[in-house]
VOPAGU-2260 file (C-alpha; in pm, 1 decimal, decimal comma):
REM VOPAGU-2260
SITE   aa  ch    i         X         Y         Z
SITE  MET   A    0   -1563,8    4746,0    -463,4
SITE  THR   A    1   -1639,7    4519,5    -796,5
SITE  ALA   A    2   -1323,4    4515,7    -994,5
SITE  GLN   A    3   -1362,3    4640,6   -1375,1
SITE  THR   A    4   -1376,9    4403,9   -1631,1
SITE  THR   A    5   -1319,1    4650,2   -1910,7
SITE  SER   A    6   -1122,5    4942,5   -2009,8
SITE  PRO   A    7   -1152,4    5281,6   -1833,5
SITE  LEU   A    8   -1368,2    5374,3   -2183,7
SITE  GLY   A    9   -1641,3    5163,8   -2065,5
SITE  SER   A   10   -1611,3    4899,2   -2342,1
SITE  ASP   A   11   -1374,3    4629,1   -2474,8
SITE  ASN   A   12   -1166,5    4842,5   -2695,5
SITE  LEU   A   13    -964,4    4567,4   -2804,3
SITE  ALA   A   14   -1272,9    4338,0   -2920,7
SITE  ASP   A   15   -1164,4    4392,1   -3280,6
SITE  VAL   A   16    -837,9    4221,1   -3197,0
SITE  ARG   A   17    -992,1    3985,7   -2959,3
SITE  LYS   A   18   -1208,6    3858,0   -3248,7
SITE  ILE   A   19    -941,7    3854,9   -3530,0
SITE  LEU   A   20    -697,9    3632,1   -3281,5
SITE  SER   A   21    -998,6    3419,8   -3179,7
SITE  SER   A   22    -933,9    3168,9   -3473,3
SITE  THR   A   23    -559,4    3193,8   -3477,7
SITE  PRO   A   24    -283,3    3004,1   -3264,9
SITE  LEU   A   25    -298,3    3297,3   -3038,8
SITE  LEU   A   26    -529,2    3428,9   -2796,0
SITE  LEU   A   27    -576,5    3797,2   -2657,1
SITE  LEU   A   28    -588,3    3783,8   -2253,9
SITE  ASP   A   29    -807,6    4015,6   -2091,2
SITE  THR   A   30    -538,2    4137,6   -1863,0
SITE  TYR   A   31    -762,1    4453,1   -1725,8
SITE  SER   A   32    -991,6    4211,9   -1557,0
SITE  TRP   A   33    -699,6    4149,9   -1341,5
SITE  ARG   A   34    -717,6    4481,3   -1200,7
SITE  GLY   A   35    -790,3    4465,4    -826,1
SITE  VAL   A   36    -833,1    4119,8    -848,3
SITE  PRO   A   37    -606,8    3882,7    -606,4
SITE  PRO   A   38    -395,3    3626,7    -848,6
SITE  PRO   A   39    -513,8    3258,5    -832,0
SITE  ILE   A   40    -348,9    3044,7    -560,6
SITE  VAL   A   41    -139,8    2751,1    -640,8
SITE  LEU   A   42    -323,7    2446,8    -658,0
SITE  TRP   A   43     -38,8    2191,7    -522,2
SITE  LEU   A   44     -94,6    1821,3    -581,4
SITE  LEU   A   45     178,1    1768,0    -327,2
SITE  ALA   A   46     295,4    2079,0    -134,2
SITE  GLY   A   47     589,8    2238,4    -261,1
SITE  LEU   A   48     674,8    1960,6    -513,2
SITE  LEU   A   49     408,3    1921,3    -775,6
SITE  ALA   A   50     145,4    2159,2    -883,3
SITE  ARG   A   51    -165,2    2184,7   -1119,2
SITE  LYS   A   52    -132,6    2370,8   -1443,0
SITE  GLU   A   53     264,4    2319,4   -1480,7
SITE  ALA   A   54     463,1    2154,4   -1686,9
SITE  GLY   A   55     852,0    2008,1   -1583,3
SITE  CYS   A   56    1053,2    1682,0   -1512,9
SITE  LEU   A   57    1208,2    1472,2   -1261,1
SITE  ALA   A   58    1560,3    1430,6   -1337,1
SITE  GLY   A   59    1815,0    1171,5   -1189,4
SITE  ARG   A   60    2089,9     943,1   -1309,6
SITE  SER   A   61    2015,9     601,9   -1398,4
SITE  ASN   A   62    1952,6     353,0   -1158,9
SITE  VAL   A   63    1891,3     618,9    -864,7
SITE  GLY   A   64    1529,9     514,3    -782,7
SITE  LYS   A   65    1342,1     748,9   -1020,8
SITE  GLY   A   66    1073,2     455,0   -1092,1
SITE  PHE   A   67     991,3     428,1    -738,5
SITE  LEU   A   68     975,8     775,8    -665,4
SITE  LEU   A   69     750,4     806,8    -954,2
SITE  LEU   A   70     493,4     545,9    -834,7
SITE  LEU   A   71     469,1     705,1    -497,2
SITE  PHE   A   72     404,3    1061,9    -647,6
SITE  MET   A   73     101,4     897,4    -861,6
SITE  LEU   A   74     -25,5     705,4    -558,3
SITE  CYS   A   75     -41,6    1022,8    -352,8
SITE  VAL   A   76    -218,1    1203,4    -619,8
SITE  ALA   A   77    -471,5     907,4    -701,6
SITE  THR   A   78    -528,1     915,4    -316,9
SITE  GLY   A   79    -493,8    1266,9    -219,1
SITE  ARG   A   80    -295,0    1142,7      50,6
SITE  ASP   A   81      36,2    1332,6     200,7
SITE  LEU   A   82     366,8    1210,5     111,1
SITE  PHE   A   83     721,7    1275,8     272,4
SITE  GLY   A   84     568,0    1522,6     504,4
SITE  ARG   A   85     442,0    1736,2     271,9
SITE  ARG   A   86      46,2    1789,0     234,1
SITE  GLY   A   87    -136,8    1615,8     -67,4
SITE  SER   A   88    -432,3    1767,9    -223,6
SITE  GLY   A   89    -690,8    1588,1      -6,6
SITE  LYS   A   90    -877,4    1494,2    -342,9
SITE  PRO   A   91    -824,3    1177,3    -512,7
SITE  MET   A   92    -753,4    1245,8    -888,9
SITE  ARG   A   93    -695,8    1058,0   -1194,4
SITE  VAL   A   94    -356,2     963,1   -1273,9
SITE  VAL   A   95    -228,4     906,8   -1621,3
SITE  LEU   A   96     117,7     724,0   -1719,4
SITE  ILE   A   97     238,0     730,3   -2054,6
SITE  GLU   A   98     510,6     434,4   -1994,3
SITE  MET   A   99     730,8     380,4   -2322,0
SITE  GLU   A  100    1008,3     168,5   -2163,2
SITE  ASP   A  101     924,5     -46,7   -1857,7
SITE  SER   A  102     709,6    -378,0   -1953,6
SITE  SER   A  103     330,6    -413,6   -1807,3
SITE  GLU   A  104     509,7    -726,2   -1586,5
SITE  GLU   A  105     726,7    -492,7   -1440,7
SITE  LEU   A  106     503,9    -227,8   -1373,1
SITE  GLN   A  107     283,4    -475,4   -1241,4
SITE  ARG   A  108     567,7    -610,5   -1007,2
SITE  ARG   A  109     645,3    -278,1    -883,3
SITE  ILE   A  110     290,3    -164,6    -787,9
SITE  ASP   A  111     247,5    -474,8    -604,1
SITE  ARG   A  112     544,2    -418,8    -388,5
SITE  LEU   A  113     410,1     -62,5    -357,1
SITE  LEU   A  114     119,5    -155,2    -201,4
SITE  ASP   A  115     307,3    -402,7      36,1
SITE  LEU   A  116     475,1    -105,8     165,2
SITE  MET   A  117     150,0      94,4     210,8
SITE  ARG   A  118     -20,0    -197,9     398,6
SITE  GLN   A  119     219,6    -162,7     663,2
SITE  ASP   A  120      76,2     209,0     737,4
SITE  PRO   A  121    -165,0     191,1     989,8
SITE  THR   A  122    -363,6     455,1     824,9
SITE  TRP   A  123    -376,0     293,2     468,2
SITE  THR   A  124    -725,0     133,0     408,0
SITE  MET   A  125    -887,5    -105,2     145,6
SITE  ALA   A  126   -1070,5     212,5      42,7
SITE  ASP   A  127    -777,6     387,9     -55,2
SITE  GLU   A  128    -607,6      61,5    -238,2
SITE  GLU   A  129    -960,5      68,6    -443,3
SITE  THR   A  130    -927,8     459,1    -500,0
SITE  PHE   A  131    -561,9     379,6    -620,1
SITE  TRP   A  132    -677,4     100,5    -878,2
SITE  THR   A  133    -953,7     317,4    -990,6
SITE  HIS   A  134    -781,0     636,4   -1060,7
SITE  LEU   A  135    -482,3     473,8   -1210,0
SITE  THR   A  136    -431,6     481,3   -1619,3
SITE  ILE   A  137    -122,7     352,7   -1796,5
SITE  ILE   A  138    -124,3     386,0   -2146,2
SITE  ALA   A  139     194,3     185,8   -2317,6
SITE  PRO   A  140     293,2     165,9   -2684,4
SITE  ASN   A  141     173,6     -82,6   -2933,9
SITE  TRP   A  142     490,9    -202,6   -3076,6
SITE  ASN   A  143     290,1    -396,4   -3387,7
SITE  SER   A  144     205,5     -11,0   -3494,9
SITE  ALA   A  145     462,4      96,7   -3740,1
SITE  GLU   A  146     341,0     482,4   -3673,5
SITE  PRO   A  147     574,4     726,4   -3474,7
SITE  LYS   A  148     581,8     722,7   -3139,1
SITE  ASP   A  149     699,9    1042,2   -3005,8
SITE  LEU   A  150     458,1    1257,7   -2805,9
SITE  TYR   A  151     389,4    1517,3   -3084,8
SITE  SER   A  152     301,5    1236,0   -3330,3
SITE  LEU   A  153      89,4    1036,9   -3057,5
SITE  MET   A  154    -123,4    1369,3   -2966,7
SITE  PRO   A  155    -448,2    1296,2   -3174,1
SITE  THR   A  156    -465,1     992,1   -3027,7
SITE  ILE   A  157    -381,5    1107,9   -2666,2
SITE  ARG   A  158    -630,1    1383,5   -2707,2
SITE  THR   A  159    -916,7    1102,1   -2784,3
SITE  ALA   A  160    -808,2     920,2   -2479,8
SITE  ILE   A  161    -758,2    1224,5   -2266,2
SITE  ALA   A  162   -1181,9    1311,4   -2377,5
SITE  GLY   A  163   -1267,4     976,9   -2284,4
SITE  LEU   A  164   -1116,9     985,9   -1946,0
SITE  LYS   A  165   -1243,5    1360,7   -1860,2
SITE  LYS   A  166   -1589,7    1199,2   -1948,2
SITE  ALA   A  167   -1532,7     900,7   -1721,4
SITE  GLY   A  168   -1403,3    1105,7   -1445,3
SITE  PRO   A  169   -1270,8    1193,1   -1208,7
SITE  GLU   A  170   -1076,3    1500,5   -1310,1
SITE  ILE   A  171    -714,4    1449,0   -1417,2
SITE  GLY   A  172    -432,8    1572,4   -1147,5
SITE  LEU   A  173     -94,4    1414,7   -1281,2
SITE  ILE   A  174      24,4    1312,9   -1635,9
SITE  VAL   A  175     366,0    1106,8   -1641,5
SITE  LEU   A  176     562,2    1091,2   -1945,8
SITE  ASP   A  177     836,2     836,1   -1930,1
SITE  THR   A  178    1065,4     886,8   -2059,7
SITE  PHE   A  179    1177,0    1218,7   -2243,2
SITE  SER   A  180    1425,1    1007,4   -2456,6
SITE  ALA   A  181    1159,5     780,1   -2573,7
SITE  LEU   A  182     894,9    1017,0   -2658,8
SITE  SER   A  183    1092,1    1345,0   -2773,8
SITE  GLY   A  184    1129,5    1230,1   -3111,9
SITE  GLY   A  185    1500,0    1401,4   -3215,0
SITE  ASP   A  186    1803,4    1522,1   -3127,6
SITE  GLU   A  187    1815,6    1583,6   -2757,7
SITE  ASN   A  188    2098,0    1826,0   -2809,5
SITE  SER   A  189    1923,4    2041,4   -3072,1
SITE  ALA   A  190    1682,1    2317,7   -2924,5
SITE  GLU   A  191    1460,3    2309,4   -3260,2
SITE  ALA   A  192    1415,1    1932,2   -3260,4
SITE  GLN   A  193    1261,2    1989,3   -2915,4
SITE  ARG   A  194     999,2    2249,8   -2999,1
SITE  ASN   A  195     725,8    2012,5   -3100,1
SITE  PHE   A  196     759,4    1801,5   -2764,8
SITE  SER   A  197     726,2    2097,8   -2537,5
SITE  ALA   A  198     433,4    2244,1   -2735,6
SITE  ALA   A  199     292,1    1900,1   -2691,6
SITE  MET   A  200     387,9    1896,2   -2335,4
SITE  PHE   A  201     186,9    2228,9   -2263,0
SITE  GLU   A  202    -108,4    2139,3   -2467,8
SITE  LEU   A  203    -113,9    1827,1   -2215,3
SITE  ARG   A  204    -120,1    2071,4   -1914,8
SITE  ASP   A  205    -358,5    2331,9   -2052,1
SITE  LEU   A  206    -605,2    2031,4   -2202,1
SITE  THR   A  207    -611,1    1867,9   -1840,4
SITE  GLY   A  208    -525,8    2142,2   -1591,5
SITE  GLY   A  209    -325,8    1916,1   -1447,4
SITE  CYS   A  210      76,5    1875,0   -1378,3
SITE  VAL   A  211     233,3    1721,2   -1638,4
SITE  LEU   A  212     559,0    1543,3   -1504,1
SITE  VAL   A  213     858,4    1407,4   -1758,3
SITE  VAL   A  214    1110,1    1176,6   -1656,9
SITE  HIS   A  215    1461,7    1262,7   -1760,9
SITE  HIS   A  216    1825,6    1183,4   -1704,3
SITE  LEU   A  217    2150,2    1361,9   -1614,8
SITE  ARG   A  218    2443,6    1399,9   -1843,0
SITE  LYS   A  219    2807,0    1268,9   -1716,2
SITE  PRO   A  220    2976,5    1582,0   -1507,2
SITE  GLY   A  221    3282,4    1703,3   -1720,4
SITE  ASN   A  222    3553,9    1609,6   -1432,8
SITE  GLY   A  223    3666,3    1257,6   -1553,5
SITE  PHE   A  224    3602,7    1021,5   -1240,6
SITE  LYS   A  225    3603,8    1274,7    -968,7
SITE  LEU   A  226    3248,7    1350,6    -851,4
SITE  PRO   A  227    3141,0    1690,2    -773,8
SITE  GLY   A  228    2973,2    1795,7    -463,5
SITE  LEU   A  229    2643,9    1755,7    -364,4
SITE  LEU   A  230    2521,8    2105,1    -422,3
SITE  ASP   A  231    2688,0    2086,3    -812,4
SITE  ARG   A  232    2547,5    1732,7    -836,3
SITE  LEU   A  233    2199,1    1879,2    -775,4
SITE  SER   A  234    2190,9    2146,5   -1061,0
SITE  PHE   A  235    1958,8    2152,2   -1339,6
SITE  ASP   A  236    2285,3    2225,7   -1569,2
SITE  LEU   A  237    2339,0    1874,4   -1553,8
SITE  VAL   A  238    1999,1    1788,2   -1715,0
SITE  ARG   A  239    2089,4    1613,1   -2020,5
SITE  GLY   A  240    2056,2    1762,1   -2375,9
SITE  SER   A  241    1988,6    2127,7   -2501,4
SITE  SER   A  242    1991,0    2375,4   -2244,6
SITE  ALA   A  243    1632,4    2492,6   -2428,0
SITE  ILE   A  244    1476,3    2196,0   -2249,4
SITE  VAL   A  245    1528,3    2302,1   -1900,0
SITE  ALA   A  246    1461,6    2651,5   -2010,9
SITE  SER   A  247    1115,9    2507,5   -2137,2
SITE  MET   A  248    1027,3    2351,9   -1799,6
SITE  ARG   A  249     823,5    2506,5   -1560,8
SITE  TYR   A  250     971,9    2325,2   -1265,3
SITE  VAL   A  251    1276,9    2072,0   -1223,8
SITE  LEU   A  252    1264,3    1800,9    -944,8
SITE  GLN   A  253    1606,9    1603,3    -900,5
SITE  ILE   A  254    1697,2    1308,6    -716,4
SITE  GLU   A  255    2060,8    1258,2    -632,5
SITE  ALA   A  256    2200,0     954,0    -411,1
SITE  LEU   A  257    2428,7    1045,4    -116,2
SITE  THR   A  258    2793,3     916,1    -151,3
SITE  ILE   A  259    2929,5     696,3     135,3
SITE  SER   A  260    3117,8     990,2     260,4
SITE  GLU   A  261    2830,7    1239,0     288,8
SITE  ALA   A  262    2620,1     976,9     448,4
SITE  VAL   A  263    2880,6     865,9     690,4
SITE  ARG   A  264    2915,9    1246,7     768,8
SITE  LEU   A  265    2562,7    1257,5     866,7
SITE  GLY   A  266    2576,9     966,8    1090,6
SITE  LEU   A  267    2414,8     748,6     818,1
SITE  ASN   A  268    2432,9     350,9     751,6
SITE  GLU   A  269    2782,4     291,6     548,1
SITE  GLU   A  270    2656,8      14,8     391,4
SITE  LYS   A  271    2338,0     139,8     311,2
SITE  ALA   A  272    2473,2     431,0     139,5
SITE  ARG   A  273    2718,5     201,8     -44,4
SITE  ARG   A  274    2392,9      45,3    -225,3
SITE  GLY   A  275    2272,1     393,8    -278,9
SITE  GLY   A  276    1998,6     354,3     -18,5
SITE  TYR   A  277    1981,3     769,0      78,8
SITE  ALA   A  278    1888,3     993,6    -167,8
SITE  ILE   A  279    1805,9    1397,6    -181,4
SITE  LEU   A  280    1525,7    1519,5    -347,4
SITE  ALA   A  281    1532,6    1892,9    -431,9
SITE  THR   A  282    1379,9    2132,8    -656,3
SITE  THR   A  283    1626,1    2295,8    -840,1
SITE  LYS   A  284    1361,4    2515,7   -1073,7
SITE  VAL   A  285    1032,9    2622,2   -1004,4
SITE  VAL   A  286     802,3    2918,0   -1134,6
SITE  THR   A  287     522,9    2888,3    -886,3
SITE  GLY   A  288     724,3    3020,9    -604,5
SITE  PRO   A  289    1051,9    2974,3    -369,5
SITE  LYS   A  290    1238,3    2646,7    -444,5
SITE  GLY   A  291    1156,7    2394,0    -197,2
SITE  ASP   A  292    1377,2    2252,3      80,1
SITE  TRP   A  293    1600,0    1934,8      21,4
SITE  ILE   A  294    1430,0    1604,3     141,9
SITE  LEU   A  295    1660,9    1345,2     252,6
SITE  LEU   A  296    1508,5    1007,9     160,3
SITE  GLU   A  297    1576,2     644,7     237,0
SITE  GLN   A  298    1506,5     331,2      68,4
SITE  ALA   A  299    1270,0      70,0     244,4
SITE  GLU   A  300    1391,7    -267,9     356,0
SITE  GLY   A  301    1172,0    -594,7     314,0
SITE  LEU   A  302     841,4    -536,0     217,4
SITE  GLY   A  303     825,1    -272,6     -42,9
SITE  GLY   A  304    1220,2    -254,7     -51,0
SITE  GLY   A  305    1368,4       7,6    -290,0
SITE  PHE   A  306    1076,1     232,9    -255,6
SITE  TRP   A  307    1172,9     555,0     -78,9
SITE  LEU   A  308    1062,2     676,7     265,8
SITE  ILE   A  309    1145,6    1035,7     414,9
SITE  HIS   A  310    1411,5    1008,3     684,1
SITE  PRO   A  311    1296,3    1117,4    1031,6
SITE  GLN   A  312    1558,4    1351,7    1062,6
SITE  SER   A  313    1518,3    1504,3     719,1
SITE  ASP   A  314    1543,1    1867,3     832,7
SITE  GLN   A  315    1821,7    1861,4    1038,0
SITE  LEU   A  316    2051,3    1628,6     810,9
SITE  CYS   A  317    1984,9    1839,2     487,7
SITE  ALA   A  318    2056,5    2141,9     678,2
SITE  GLN   A  319    2396,8    2016,1     763,5
SITE  LEU   A  320    2462,7    1915,3     415,7
SITE  HIS   A  321    2369,8    2284,7     312,9
SITE  SER   A  322    2588,5    2472,4     594,7
SITE  ALA   A  323    2647,6    2528,6     959,1
SITE  GLY   A  324    2425,0    2851,1     920,8
SITE  ALA   A  325    2116,3    2656,4     790,8
SITE  ALA   A  326    2151,0    2405,9    1054,1
SITE  GLN   A  327    2131,8    2660,4    1313,1
SITE  GLU   A  328    1840,2    2820,1    1173,1
SITE  LEU   A  329    1664,5    2511,9    1155,3
SITE  SER   A  330    1723,6    2434,6    1508,6
SITE  GLN   A  331    1612,6    2787,1    1599,9
SITE  ASP   A  332    1282,3    2713,1    1403,4
SITE  GLU   A  333    1265,2    2368,1    1589,4
SITE  ALA   A  334    1299,3    2515,5    1934,0
SITE  VAL   A  335    1043,8    2795,4    1888,4
SITE  PHE   A  336     796,7    2492,7    1728,1
SITE  LEU   A  337     846,3    2276,1    2042,9
SITE  SER   A  338     765,4    2560,3    2252,2
SITE  ILE   A  339     445,2    2645,6    2082,9
SITE  ALA   A  340     334,4    2281,4    2071,6
SITE  ASP   A  341     408,9    2284,3    2453,3
SITE  GLY   A  342     139,8    2554,6    2502,8
SITE  ILE   A  343     367,8    2865,0    2470,1
SITE  THR   A  344     189,9    3094,3    2211,9
SITE  ASP   A  345     214,2    3431,4    2379,7
SITE  TYR   A  346     444,2    3654,1    2152,4
SITE  GLU   A  347     620,2    3807,1    2443,6
SITE  ALA   A  348     676,7    3476,1    2619,7
SITE  LEU   A  349     833,4    3339,7    2304,2
SITE  LYS   A  350    1068,5    3628,1    2240,1
SITE  ALA   A  351    1174,7    3594,5    2627,7
SITE  LYS   A  352    1238,0    3239,7    2628,4
SITE  HIS   A  353    1418,8    3221,4    2254,2
SITE  PHE   A  354    1574,5    3563,7    2198,3
SITE  PRO   A  355    1659,1    3702,1    2574,8
SITE  ASP   A  356    1987,5    3834,7    2441,7
SITE  ARG   A  357    1829,1    4041,4    2154,1
SITE  ASP   A  358    1702,7    4401,2    2196,7
SITE  LYS   A  359    1306,2    4451,8    2144,4
SITE  GLU   A  360    1307,1    4517,0    1777,8
SITE  GLY   A  361    1563,4    4264,8    1720,9
SITE  ALA   A  362    1385,1    3969,8    1909,9
SITE  THR   A  363    1043,0    4057,4    1744,3
SITE  ASN   A  364    1202,9    4048,3    1374,3
SITE  ALA   A  365    1353,5    3727,1    1472,2
SITE  LEU   A  366    1036,8    3574,6    1607,1
SITE  LYS   A  367     833,9    3706,1    1293,8
SITE  GLY   A  368    1114,9    3537,7    1091,1
SITE  VAL   A  369    1080,4    3186,0    1214,8
SITE  LEU   A  370     695,1    3226,0    1236,6
SITE  ARG   A  371     707,4    3317,1     853,8
SITE  ARG   A  372     909,7    2982,4     788,9
SITE  LEU   A  373     666,1    2790,9    1019,4
SITE  ARG   A  374     343,0    2901,0     856,4
SITE  GLY   A  375     451,6    2774,2     504,9
SITE  GLU   A  376     762,6    2988,8     375,6
SITE  ARG   A  377     961,6    2641,3     446,0
SITE  HIS   A  378     773,3    2422,4     696,3
SITE  GLU   A  379     404,5    2446,8     681,4
SITE  TRP   A  380     420,7    2322,5    1071,4
SITE  LEU   A  381     138,6    2610,0    1217,7
SITE  GLY   A  382    -164,5    2743,7    1002,0
SITE  LYS   A  383    -169,2    3037,3     832,9
SITE  GLY   A  384    -238,7    3401,5     927,7
SITE  LYS   A  385    -186,4    3452,3    1275,1
SITE  SER   A  386    -249,3    3095,1    1371,9
SITE  MET   A  387     -37,6    2923,6    1654,2
SITE  ALA   A  388    -236,7    2600,8    1568,4
SITE  LEU   A  389     -38,3    2298,2    1455,2
SITE  THR   A  390    -115,6    2147,1    1130,8
SITE  GLU   A  391    -128,5    1778,7    1067,6
SITE  ALA   A  392     256,0    1785,1     927,3
SITE  GLY   A  393     321,3    1993,5    1218,1
SITE  ARG   A  394     187,7    1722,6    1466,6
SITE  LEU   A  395     383,0    1478,9    1305,5
SITE  ARG   A  396     689,1    1692,6    1326,5
SITE  VAL   A  397     671,3    1720,4    1672,8
SITE  GLN   A  398     644,2    1371,3    1723,6
SITE  GLN   A  399     961,7    1329,1    1514,2
SITE  LEU   A  400    1141,8    1561,6    1715,7
SITE  ARG   A  401    1060,6    1430,3    2037,1
SITE  ASP   A  402    1156,2    1097,8    1913,5
SITE  ALA   A  403    1458,2    1183,8    1773,8
SITE  ARG   A  404    1573,7    1362,9    2133,1
SITE  THR   A  405    1532,2    1042,3    2312,5
SITE  LYS   A  406    1688,0     813,4    2015,7
SITE  PRO   A  407    2003,2     990,9    1906,9
SITE  GLY   A  408    2139,8     821,1    1595,1
SITE  SER   A  409    2481,3     675,8    1633,2
SITE  ARG   A  410    2774,0     778,3    1426,9
SITE  GLY   A  411    2918,7     542,8    1141,8
SITE  THR   A  412    3277,3     465,0    1069,3
SITE  GLU   A  413    3491,5     643,0     810,3
SITE  PRO   A  414    3427,9     499,0     429,9
SITE  GLU   A  415    3731,4     314,7     280,4
SITE  ALA   A  416    3602,4     401,7     -86,9
SITE  ASP   A  417    3313,9     624,5    -199,9
SITE  LEU   A  418    2986,2     531,8    -417,9
SITE  ASP   A  419    3083,3     452,6    -818,8
SITE  TYR   A  420    2847,3     672,1    -983,4
SITE  SER   A  421    2749,7     582,8   -1366,3
SITE  TYR   A  422    2595,6     860,5   -1551,7
SITE  ASP   A  423    2428,7     868,3   -1891,9
SITE  THR   A  424    2617,3    1024,3   -2176,7
């Protein structure tokens, strides 16, 4: 059945209203045309983290590693590659960085270190490297110009640049604004002062159809020198400035370093934790779907040192940080998943093996819940629908789980002192 695109009267009875609004700042959406039509799917640049046609922020304290994370995001989008076990778009796209703070020399040094890291990956090719350089566009301020350099004031120039980039191709996937503080052009604590920034950010989103990501900082927690728990630190209430800033964002990513005591409880290296070498990446606000799981990151050593890698036991250790219940649920998901990877794909066989103490209905419901999580509600390790086929992320996860079982991590010692955090005020 073909969906109707006009009202039940057989014509567009709002045509006059549509015509009146066509030359104003407002548009009338044809909502009746949505009737019977499946909504558009989310176009992920990086599954569960970066979505096209959305605008949001990456927030974290100073010196937590946001810059290294940004470059990884940019490389992922520019080449279409996966990152942190999350599926990339598979389609190389242009990345635009509007950089208002770091010098060109520092950016070049960081990119050189990033490529040193990528060259250690056997799947990385010279073609990937060429694609990255071709699709990377960096716009920096001309400090000799006396004109205002907040985002709203820069939009006429940026529109011209975007038009040229769209003509040159490929399509723009990601626009990074670094930083909010440098581009906002007003008092961060004033909702009224930030309206123009939000308007410009959404214009960039609609102008390109890409993902807009602005870098922002956290304010200092209001409890003196005592650091709050991880759950409290991963709260978008800590994003600096007016609450209207977060309210306008369609998603918020936060990165937060583990304290020494948190790292040691997980059996991680105490000295590395002291240097801020472990962090949690979390989606603390999202409008495109459920909030994503936490990702445990660790900094690379040697070549590419400072850049973030996903910890091989990220899921298990993050579940431990959440709660005993979350750890138990993850363990159950992984057990069923490994059985499927070993060839046990019959529903009855899976229920008998993993839920032998439950009645028929209970076992069926438990297995359905696990399979929903494995097929994308959480993990994306199995194909969609009723598939029992492993995805690329699933095949990688199988290897990680088997390696973890044969190479158990050793526990660290209790810390003498915790990490000293400095938040921006």
